[in-house]
VEXSE-843560 format. One record per residue (C-alpha): x, y, z. Coordinates in nm, 2 decimals, decimal comma. Example, Ala and Ser with C-alpha at 12.3 -4.5 7.8 and 13.67 -1.06 7.14 Angstrom:
<pts>
1,23; -0,45; 0,78
1,37; -0,11; 0,71
</pts>
This chain:
<pts>
7,94; 12,71; 9,70
7,60; 12,70; 9,89
7,32; 12,92; 9,76
7,34; 13,14; 10,07
7,70; 13,22; 10,01
7,68; 13,30; 9,64
7,83; 13,63; 9,52
7,80; 13,77; 9,17
8,15; 13,84; 9,06
8,12; 13,78; 8,69
8,23; 14,10; 8,51
7,96; 14,02; 8,24
7,71; 14,13; 8,50
7,70; 14,50; 8,54
7,57; 14,53; 8,89
7,73; 14,83; 9,07
7,56; 14,76; 9,41
7,69; 14,52; 9,67
7,48; 14,40; 9,96
7,65; 14,23; 10,26
7,45; 14,01; 10,50
7,60; 13,93; 10,84
7,46; 13,65; 11,06
7,43; 13,64; 11,44
7,56; 13,46; 11,74
7,62; 13,09; 11,69
7,51; 13,15; 11,33
7,62; 13,06; 10,99
7,55; 13,17; 10,63
7,25; 12,93; 10,60
7,06; 13,13; 10,86
7,04; 13,41; 10,60
6,94; 13,19; 10,31
6,59; 13,33; 10,29
6,70; 13,69; 10,31
6,96; 13,63; 10,03
6,71; 13,44; 9,82
6,44; 13,70; 9,86
6,69; 13,97; 9,75
6,79; 13,77; 9,45
6,43; 13,70; 9,34
6,37; 14,08; 9,35
6,70; 14,19; 9,20
6,89; 14,01; 8,93
7,27; 13,96; 8,92
7,28; 14,25; 8,67
7,15; 14,48; 8,94
7,28; 14,35; 9,27
7,58; 14,16; 9,41
7,52; 13,97; 9,73
7,78; 13,86; 9,98
7,68; 13,65; 10,29
7,97; 13,68; 10,53
8,10; 13,35; 10,65
8,42; 13,42; 10,84
8,24; 13,43; 11,18
8,05; 13,10; 11,14
7,95; 12,90; 11,45
8,15; 12,95; 11,77
8,37; 13,21; 11,60
8,10; 13,46; 11,70
8,22; 13,42; 12,06
8,53; 13,61; 11,96
8,40; 13,96; 12,01
8,24; 14,24; 11,80
8,57; 14,39; 11,70
8,72; 14,06; 11,59
8,41; 13,97; 11,40
8,40; 14,32; 11,25
8,76; 14,29; 11,13
8,69; 13,95; 10,97
8,38; 14,08; 10,79
8,57; 14,39; 10,67
8,84; 14,17; 10,53
8,58; 13,97; 10,34
8,42; 14,29; 10,20
8,75; 14,44; 10,10
8,87; 14,11; 9,94
8,55; 14,09; 9,73
8,57; 14,46; 9,63
8,93; 14,41; 9,52
8,84; 14,09; 9,33
8,55; 14,27; 9,16
8,77; 14,56; 9,06
9,03; 14,32; 8,93
8,77; 14,15; 8,71
8,66; 14,48; 8,57
8,34; 14,53; 8,78
8,28; 14,87; 8,93
8,10; 14,89; 9,27
7,96; 15,23; 9,35
7,69; 15,15; 9,61
7,70; 14,95; 9,93
7,42; 14,81; 10,16
7,48; 14,62; 10,48
7,23; 14,40; 10,67
7,29; 14,26; 11,02
7,09; 14,00; 11,20
7,11; 13,98; 11,58
7,48; 14,01; 11,69
7,56; 14,05; 11,32
7,41; 14,40; 11,33
7,67; 14,51; 11,59
7,95; 14,34; 11,39
7,82; 14,52; 11,08
7,83; 14,86; 11,27
8,19; 14,80; 11,36
8,28; 14,69; 11,00
8,13; 15,00; 10,83
8,34; 15,21; 11,07
8,66; 15,04; 10,95
8,55; 15,07; 10,58
8,48; 15,44; 10,63
8,82; 15,50; 10,80
9,00; 15,33; 10,51
8,83; 15,57; 10,26
8,60; 15,32; 10,09
8,30; 15,56; 10,14
8,48; 15,82; 9,93
8,44; 15,59; 9,63
8,13; 15,40; 9,73
7,80; 15,54; 9,83
7,64; 15,38; 10,14
7,28; 15,32; 10,06
7,09; 15,08; 10,31
7,18; 14,98; 10,66
6,93; 14,75; 10,81
6,92; 14,54; 11,13
6,69; 14,26; 11,23
6,65; 14,18; 11,60
6,99; 14,34; 11,68
7,06; 14,42; 12,05
7,19; 14,77; 12,00
7,19; 14,84; 12,37
7,33; 14,51; 12,47
7,13; 14,24; 12,65
7,17; 14,34; 13,02
6,82; 14,29; 13,16
6,67; 14,59; 13,33
6,44; 14,36; 13,54
6,45; 14,35; 13,91
6,51; 14,05; 14,13
6,78; 13,79; 14,20
6,70; 13,59; 13,88
6,78; 13,89; 13,66
7,09; 13,97; 13,85
7,19; 13,61; 13,82
7,13; 13,62; 13,45
7,33; 13,94; 13,41
7,62; 13,78; 13,60
7,60; 13,43; 13,45
7,53; 13,53; 13,09
7,81; 13,78; 13,07
8,07; 13,52; 13,16
7,96; 13,23; 12,94
8,01; 13,38; 12,59
8,37; 13,48; 12,60
8,45; 13,83; 12,46
8,11; 13,86; 12,29
7,93; 13,79; 12,62
8,12; 14,05; 12,81
8,05; 14,30; 12,54
7,68; 14,22; 12,51
7,64; 14,27; 12,88
7,85; 14,59; 12,87
8,10; 14,47; 13,13
8,40; 14,49; 12,90
8,66; 14,76; 12,87
8,75; 14,81; 12,50
9,12; 14,85; 12,44
9,24; 15,17; 12,60
8,91; 15,36; 12,60
8,80; 15,25; 12,95
8,45; 15,21; 12,80
8,24; 14,92; 12,68
8,26; 14,87; 12,30
7,88; 14,93; 12,26
7,93; 15,27; 12,42
8,20; 15,35; 12,17
8,00; 15,22; 11,88
7,73; 15,48; 11,97
7,97; 15,77; 12,03
7,90; 16,05; 11,79
8,27; 16,13; 11,76
8,35; 15,77; 11,66
8,43; 15,64; 11,31
8,14; 15,40; 11,36
7,87; 15,66; 11,41
8,02; 15,88; 11,13
7,99; 15,58; 10,90
7,64; 15,50; 11,01
7,53; 15,86; 10,94
7,65; 15,83; 10,58
7,40; 15,57; 10,48
7,10; 15,70; 10,29
6,86; 15,47; 10,46
6,87; 15,33; 10,81
6,60; 15,08; 10,93
6,55; 14,83; 11,20
6,30; 14,55; 11,27
6,23; 14,46; 11,63
6,01; 14,19; 11,77
5,75; 14,33; 12,01
5,70; 14,00; 12,19
5,86; 13,66; 12,26
6,21; 13,75; 12,16
6,40; 13,60; 12,45
6,74; 13,65; 12,29
6,71; 14,03; 12,22
6,40; 14,20; 12,37
6,22; 14,49; 12,22
6,39; 14,77; 12,41
6,73; 14,69; 12,28
6,64; 14,59; 11,93
6,42; 14,90; 11,89
6,67; 15,14; 12,07
6,40; 15,23; 12,32
6,39; 15,33; 12,68
6,04; 15,19; 12,72
5,87; 14,86; 12,63
5,50; 14,93; 12,56
5,42; 14,57; 12,47
5,46; 14,40; 12,81
5,07; 14,37; 12,82
4,92; 14,36; 12,48
4,57; 14,36; 12,63
4,63; 14,71; 12,76
4,73; 14,88; 12,43
4,60; 14,95; 12,09
4,83; 14,86; 11,79
4,84; 15,01; 11,45
4,96; 14,80; 11,16
5,08; 14,88; 10,81
4,78; 14,82; 10,58
4,94; 14,57; 10,35
5,14; 14,39; 10,62
4,88; 14,36; 10,90
4,88; 14,20; 11,15
5,26; 14,15; 11,15
5,43; 14,49; 11,10
5,34; 14,80; 11,29
5,35; 15,15; 11,14
5,68; 15,32; 11,22
5,51; 15,63; 11,38
5,26; 15,63; 11,66
5,22; 15,25; 11,65
5,10; 15,19; 12,01
4,88; 15,38; 12,25
4,73; 15,29; 12,59
4,37; 15,17; 12,58
4,12; 15,37; 12,79
4,07; 15,21; 13,13
3,72; 15,09; 13,04
3,85; 14,90; 12,73
4,11; 14,71; 12,93
4,03; 14,36; 13,07
3,91; 14,36; 13,42
4,14; 14,25; 13,70
3,92; 13,94; 13,75
3,94; 13,84; 13,39
4,32; 13,88; 13,38
4,36; 13,69; 13,70
4,13; 13,41; 13,57
4,31; 13,39; 13,24
4,65; 13,40; 13,41
4,55; 13,11; 13,64
4,42; 12,90; 13,35
4,74; 12,96; 13,16
4,95; 12,87; 13,47
4,76; 12,54; 13,52
4,81; 12,45; 13,15
5,18; 12,51; 13,19
5,23; 12,30; 13,50
5,35; 11,99; 13,31
5,60; 12,21; 13,11
5,73; 12,37; 13,43
5,77; 12,03; 13,59
5,98; 11,91; 13,30
6,19; 12,22; 13,30
6,26; 12,18; 13,67
6,42; 11,85; 13,60
6,60; 11,95; 13,28
6,73; 12,30; 13,37
7,00; 12,18; 13,62
7,13; 11,92; 13,37
7,12; 12,18; 13,09
7,29; 12,44; 13,30
7,58; 12,21; 13,38
7,62; 12,11; 13,02
7,59; 12,47; 12,91
7,86; 12,58; 13,16
8,10; 12,31; 13,06
8,05; 12,38; 12,69
8,08; 12,76; 12,74
8,41; 12,71; 12,93
8,54; 12,50; 12,64
8,42; 12,75; 12,38
8,56; 13,05; 12,57
8,90; 12,88; 12,59
8,90; 12,81; 12,22
8,78; 13,17; 12,16
9,06; 13,32; 12,35
9,31; 13,11; 12,15
9,14; 13,23; 11,82
9,16; 13,59; 11,93
9,53; 13,56; 12,01
9,59; 13,41; 11,66
9,37; 13,68; 11,50
9,58; 13,95; 11,68
9,89; 13,79; 11,54
9,75; 13,78; 11,19
9,88; 13,99; 10,90
9,70; 14,29; 10,76
9,54; 14,40; 11,09
9,75; 14,72; 11,12
9,53; 14,90; 10,88
9,23; 14,84; 11,12
9,41; 14,97; 11,43
9,33; 15,33; 11,36
9,20; 15,60; 11,60
8,84; 15,52; 11,68
8,75; 15,87; 11,80
8,80; 16,18; 11,60
8,89; 16,42; 11,88
9,10; 16,43; 12,19
8,83; 16,42; 12,45
8,83; 16,04; 12,49
9,05; 16,01; 12,80
8,85; 16,25; 13,03
8,51; 16,14; 12,90
8,59; 15,77; 12,94
8,70; 15,82; 13,30
8,37; 15,99; 13,38
8,16; 15,73; 13,20
8,35; 15,45; 13,37
8,28; 15,59; 13,71
7,91; 15,62; 13,63
7,90; 15,27; 13,49
8,05; 15,13; 13,81
7,80; 15,32; 14,03
7,51; 15,22; 13,81
7,59; 14,85; 13,82
7,45; 14,84; 14,18
7,10; 14,94; 14,08
6,84; 14,68; 14,01
6,49; 14,83; 13,97
6,25; 14,75; 13,69
6,16; 15,10; 13,60
6,29; 15,44; 13,70
6,07; 15,63; 13,96
5,76; 15,77; 13,80
5,84; 16,12; 13,93
6,16; 16,12; 13,73
6,01; 16,03; 13,39
6,00; 16,40; 13,30
6,38; 16,42; 13,32
6,47; 16,11; 13,12
6,55; 16,04; 12,76
6,28; 15,78; 12,75
6,14; 15,73; 12,40
5,77; 15,81; 12,39
5,60; 15,47; 12,42
5,33; 15,59; 12,18
5,58; 15,55; 11,89
5,80; 15,26; 11,78
6,00; 15,51; 11,60
6,23; 15,76; 11,78
6,06; 16,04; 11,98
6,12; 16,39; 11,88
6,48; 16,50; 11,97
6,52; 16,67; 12,30
6,59; 17,05; 12,29
6,96; 17,12; 12,22
7,17; 17,21; 12,52
7,53; 17,31; 12,53
7,73; 17,00; 12,57
8,08; 16,87; 12,53
8,17; 16,70; 12,20
8,03; 16,35; 12,21
7,74; 16,42; 12,44
7,81; 16,56; 12,79
7,76; 16,39; 13,12
7,53; 16,09; 13,16
7,29; 16,30; 13,36
7,27; 16,56; 13,09
7,19; 16,28; 12,84
6,89; 16,19; 13,04
6,72; 16,53; 13,01
6,43; 16,56; 12,78
6,11; 16,76; 12,73
5,86; 16,81; 13,01
5,61; 16,58; 12,83
5,55; 16,26; 13,04
5,60; 15,93; 12,87
5,29; 15,71; 12,82
5,48; 15,41; 12,94
5,73; 15,38; 13,23
6,10; 15,42; 13,16
6,31; 15,11; 13,20
6,59; 15,11; 13,45
6,87; 15,11; 13,20
7,22; 15,22; 13,26
7,35; 15,57; 13,20
7,55; 15,44; 12,91
7,24; 15,28; 12,75
7,05; 15,61; 12,78
7,34; 15,78; 12,61
7,33; 15,51; 12,33
6,96; 15,58; 12,27
7,01; 15,95; 12,25
7,31; 15,93; 12,01
7,17; 15,65; 11,79
6,83; 15,82; 11,76
7,01; 16,15; 11,66
7,14; 15,97; 11,35
6,78; 15,88; 11,26
6,62; 15,54; 11,19
6,30; 15,40; 11,05
6,18; 15,16; 11,32
5,94; 14,87; 11,26
5,78; 14,68; 11,53
5,72; 14,31; 11,43
5,43; 14,12; 11,58
5,48; 13,74; 11,52
5,19; 13,56; 11,67
5,21; 13,20; 11,56
5,56; 13,09; 11,69
5,72; 13,15; 12,03
6,08; 13,17; 11,88
6,03; 13,51; 11,72
6,41; 13,58; 11,72
6,45; 13,31; 11,45
6,12; 13,36; 11,28
6,17; 13,73; 11,20
6,42; 13,64; 10,92
6,29; 13,28; 10,85
6,61; 13,14; 10,98
6,49; 12,79; 10,90
6,24; 12,70; 10,63
5,94; 12,58; 10,84
5,57; 12,66; 10,83
5,58; 12,81; 11,18
5,80; 13,09; 11,05
5,57; 13,20; 10,77
5,50; 13,54; 10,94
5,87; 13,61; 10,90
5,82; 13,59; 10,52
5,59; 13,89; 10,56
5,87; 14,08; 10,74
6,13; 13,99; 10,47
5,88; 14,08; 10,19
5,83; 14,43; 10,35
6,20; 14,48; 10,37
6,27; 14,38; 10,01
5,97; 14,56; 9,86
5,94; 14,87; 10,08
6,28; 14,94; 10,25
6,56; 14,81; 10,03
6,66; 15,08; 9,78
6,86; 14,95; 9,48
</pts>
């Protein structure tokens, strides 16, 4: 068995804590090797069992969050039963998700909770790295963004539809991401039981999962780093921002002049001309190849999903996902708002409406103070109600997210997270660098991130 897949199941070891690591889209257990090794170097097999989930390797991540979540749940339950059979006693559980793996992990913990595991096992740490909690639908304006939203959502099978929130999950008439963030769902109830909840979000250059979705934020204060001041953790500067009041606008006199910015932008553009020329020739070829491969993978994914649905032992996972009877009416309303909202395409909401929105205050990477409580129906009230907040104006403009995404922000923040902005400077592929997905010098800043998680956030 590869190092990244090792689990400690020897009853001679007395570890009572199990940590489960879940990889992302197109991933495999080797992507989490550095995370697993760092945990093991800090905590011996006498203190911690480590399971790196492998049932969703490769193209199996096309098969949807719920299918991936059921597979991971089966892995966890099988290991727990094996450990019990060998005389080991697991009393604590931690779960870590990277990228799409964070969403799969949120689904899996809901199933574990519904089956009573959390009555016997205490949930300790739930951590995500670069996880698109709000999906990946781009809030940017223009035909290219609309094209991306339409094209991307149809090239990754079930997972693509779910990440772009155009799916209808089972009989709920809602996207699965909306259900995962519903306070009345088993998933949010399970998440709330964890003693510690933390997330790490790249502030720049994460083209797979941008800041607003990985940080559960209605703003992106890091679009122009030259216009803001950043505050870093003392021992982890300049890579990890403080979780509170991490960013603030620079005074106008401290910002670069328009001439300087235009000059710098022109120089950068000229330097990139050869790259753009090469891309212009390669993109059409790559697009055709990508489309063909996506079609093949989607076909195979649909076949796998059918086989999975026919598999034994799934009945125990097909339980009520909501804990009250308000699902039908609420889902009909949210479905109507979703269809209306799909026609909008602006970058940001109008400035005059900022005072009436649940935008996170851009001056903090962490959640803003909760909005004043208002009477609302179980699970959150109407999408318009979910956008109300205090009269304080946000320091940064509110992104033009969907009503469902605003609701996700409100409900997920109500649970409470410690949010860390990650500033990786030396490599453009920050989505991979944040967990040192591959051992290479360019990802060294990711080692700082992992060290912070192991030393400061992970509670044994």
